[in-house]
C-alpha positions, 0 to 999 in steps of 0.5 A: 500500500503506497503512503498516499492510499494509506493517509487515505484510509486512515482519515477517510470518514463519513462527512456530514453538513454542520448547518441544516437549515430547516425553516426560512424566515419570512413575512409571517414568520421572522426567525429560522430554524436551523439545525447545528452539528455540536462541533460546530456550534461555538463556531455557528455563533461566533459567525451569527454575532459578527453578522448582527444576529443577537437574538439567537434561542438554542433548543437542545432536542436528541432529534 
């Protein structure tokens, strides 16, 4: 096995989305429902704050 293929096998992990927008805001509903991967939550909150989004509600449920 070559070094490249050995490294590829070693780091071969299934990829998954970090965010998934479930519902976008509209004229009747002023908020969005977004599913965020646990490992990306802190980064996502920082990004929201940098873009002026300060009203965030986190609902933790096992979905």
